[in-house]
N, C-alpha and C positions, 0 to 999 in steps of 0.2 A: 496512711490508711487509704485503701482503694474503694471507690464507690461500688455500689451494687450494680450488677449487669443491667438490671431493668432501668436504673437511673441513667446509665450510659446510653442505652437504646433510646430512651425518652429524649435525652439531650441531643442525640444524633438526629432524631426525627424533627425536633424543633429547629435545629440548625438547617436541615434540608428545606423545611417549610419556609423559614425566614428568607433563605437565599432565593428560593423560587419566587417568593413574593416580590423581592427587590428586583430580580431579573425581569419579571413580568411588568413591573411598573416602569422601569427604565426603558424596556423594549417598546412598551405601549406609547410612551411619550415620544420616543425617537421616531416611531412610525408616523405619528401624526405631525411631527415637525419636519419630516422629509418633504422635499419639493416634488412637483409633478405627480399629483395624486391620480389614482386610477379613475376617479370621478371627474377629473378636470379635462379640459379640451387640449392640453399639451400632448397627451398620448392618443387621444381620439378626437380629431378636428370636427367630426360629425355630431359630437355631443352638444345639445342645446341646453341653455339654462334650465328649461323645464325638465328635460331628461335627467340632468344632474340632480335637481331637487327631488325628483321622483325616486331615483336610485338611493339617494341618501336617506329618504324616509323609509325605504324598504329595509336597508341594512342598519338603520338606527343611527346614522352618522349625523343626523340633524339635531341630536340631543347634546346637552353639555358634555364636556370631556370627562368630567368626574362620573357622570351617570353612565356614559359609554363604558368606562373602565369597570365600574361596579357590575354592570350587566354582563360584561365579558368574563369577569372573575366568577360570577354566579354560574354562568353556563360552563365555564371551565371545570368547576367542581363536579359537574355532571358529565365530564369528558366530552362536552360539546364545544369544539373549537370554532364553530361558525360555518359559514358557507363561502366557498371560493368565489371571488369576483369573476374569474376567467371561465371556469368550467361549470359553475353552478352546483357542484357536488359538495357533499359534506367534507370538511377539511380532514376530519379524523379518518375517513375512508381513503382520501388521497394519500395521506401520510402512511397509513398502514399498508397500502399497496407498494410503497417505495422503501419502507423501513427495513424489511428482511434482507434485501440485497446489500444495503449499506452495513447492516450489522454483521452479516456473514463475511463480507469482504474485509472489514476492519477487524473482526474477531480473529479470523485466520491470520491476518498480518500481525496482529498483536501477539498471538501465541508464538509465531515464528520469530518475531523480533525479540521477544523476551528470552526464548531459548538460545538464539544465536548470540545475544548480548552477554548472557551468562557464560556460555560455553567458550566463546572466543575471547571474552574479557579475562576469564581465569587463565586460559591457555596462554594469552599474551603476557600476563604477569608472571606465570611460572617459567616462561622462556624469556625473561627480561634481557633486553639488549641483544638477543639472538636474531637470526634472519627472519623467523616467523613473527617475532614481536615487532620488528621494524615494518614488515609488510602489513600486518594488521593495523598498526598505528597509522601508517600513511593512508591505507584504505579507509579507515575510520574518519580521518580528517577530510578525505574526499567526500565521503558520505555526509559528513556534517555540513559541508559547504555546498553540496549539490542542490540546486532548486528542483523541486518535484516536477514542475511543468517542463523543464528542459530535459530531464531524464525521461519523462514520458514521451516526448517528441522523438528523442533519439531511439528509444526502444521501438516505437512505432515504425520509424524509418528503417531500422535494421531488421527487427524481428518480423514485421508484417509486410512492408513494402519490398525490401530487398530480398530477404530469405523466404518470405511467405509462410513462416512456421505458425504464426498466431493470427487470429482475426484482428483487423485493424480497429474495429469499433463495435459497439453494441454489446448486448448481453446474450443474444441467441443468434443462430444462423437463420438465413431466410426461410429454410425448411428444416426446422430442428427435428431430430429423431425422437421417437417415442420411448417410453420406459426409462430405464437407467441412462440410456444414451442422451436423454434430454438434460439431465444433471451433469453428465460428463461434458456435454457441449457448453453448458453455462460455465462450468469450472474452467474450461479451456479459454473462454473469453475473459476470465478474471485473472489469468496468470500474469499478464503484463501490469495491470493496476496493482495487484498485490506485491509484485516485485518492486515497483516504484516505492510503495509505502514502506516495505521492509528495508530497502537499501537506504532510503532517506532517514529513517528513524533509528536504525541499528547502530550507526556510527557513534552517536553521543552516548548510547548505553554501553558500548564496548569500552570506550575511554573511561567512563565512570567506574565500571566494574574493574577495569585494569588498575585504576588509581586506588580504589578501596582495597583490592586484593594485595597490592604492594604494601599498603600500610599494615594489613593483617600479617603478612609474611615477615614483617620486621619485629613482631611481638615475641616475647620471651617464650610463651607456650608453644609457638610454632618451632622455635629453635630447639627446645627440649624434645619436642615430638620427633624432629628430624634426627636428633642425636640418638634417640631410642630406636631408630630404624623404621619409623612409621612410613608406609608406602604412600605414594602420591595420591592414589585414589582414596585411601582412608583419610589422608590429610584434607582433601577437598570435601569429603562427605561429613567428617566429624568436626572440623575446625573452621575451614574457610566458609562453607555454605551457611552454617548457623549465624556467623558474624556478618555475612555479606547480604543475606536476604532482607533484613529489616530496612536498611537504607535504600536498597534497590526497589523494594515494593513501594516505598514512599515516593520515589522518583517516578516510577511507572504510573502511580495513581495521579500524580500531578501532570503527567503528559497525556492523559486521556482526551482533554479537549483538542489537542493537536491532531490526534487520530481522526476524530470526528470532523473537525474543521477542514482538514486536508481533503476530504471527500468532495468538497465543492469544486475544486480545481480539477481533480483527476476524473471525476464522473462527467464533467463537462467535456474534457479532452477526449476521453474514450467513449463517450456517448452511452454511458451506463445509466439506466433509468432508476436512480436511487434518490436518496434524500438530498444529496449534494446538488445534483442536476436540477431537482425540483426547486431547491432554494434559489439557485441562480436564475432560473426562468421566472420564478415568482418575484424576485427583486426587479428584474427587467420590466415586468408587466405591472409592478406595484400591487401585486395581489396580497394585500396586508393580512387577511385572515390566515392564509397559508404560511406567510413569513412568520407570523406570531406563533402559529402552531409548531413549526419546525424549531424555532428558538426555544420554546418551552420544552419540547420533547428532547432536544439536544442537551439543554441544561439539566433536565431530570436524569438522563442517562449518565451525564458527567458526574452529578452529585451522588447518584447511586453507586457508580464505579468507585468514587473516592471513599464512600462509606464501606464498600466491600474491601478496598485496600486497607483501610483502618482496621477492619475486623481481622484481616489476614495478619496485619502487623501485630495486633494484640495476641493472636494465636502463636506467632513466632516468638514474640517477646512479651510474656505475661507481666513483666515488671514495668511496662510502659503505663504511665498514669492515665486512667480513663477519665 
């Protein structure tokens, strides 16, 4: 017997809320246990004990740890992430200025990776042990083993320094054009970062889709469909895809944290002012309110993405128990 959809939604919401609470608690304790606080003299030798005490009283850091966490949770429920130690701006404004770039970059890379993984994985399985299958398998293994930072540096040296085809860093030119040219210029700056994300992530998906498709092709119903003369396109659309999509969607949902976490390295290398670069600079400066805000926002996006993946999985296979 399957539960009512409303009960499923309520359980999903409760799971998301519980996970956010645990992530916030662990992150909060980890931040306060980290060495070299922003308020200490290790990062700023000019800080006197009087200055440190005054700043702690302003930010509420002189209160007991439990009271600090409770106050932070109450403010978080009102979408108040606090004030940045470095810039003095509201953390919510700082994050929202950087979030769209990271979402666009990873969103485009996610769609391209998903499409390429399905297309080339199925093609490789249907051409088993042929030249194209061997080429795609070797290329996928190279993709699986390729560090993102190394590929980023290689593409920068070849595509930007040697050939001069792409901008070497940044999100805009020094004098960006107006109108639609502004977005075209920004997209051109994102070609290399998106290429790195896609190449590093698509290899494991191709290998997984290839393996799953080979298992599907061994089934009796595929054998009888081929005996009846079903074309390859119809075989893919009517038999392979319905059986392939549920496990692939589950795998893609579990890989969402990797897409978001990988932005820290790439945005720092390419000088893109997104959440990844903001997170790196905040860690270096011990800007704890910004770090906590980014962690919570990233956790929320990941959990929501997983819930969407579960919803798609239920749509594809309604017999999955809710």
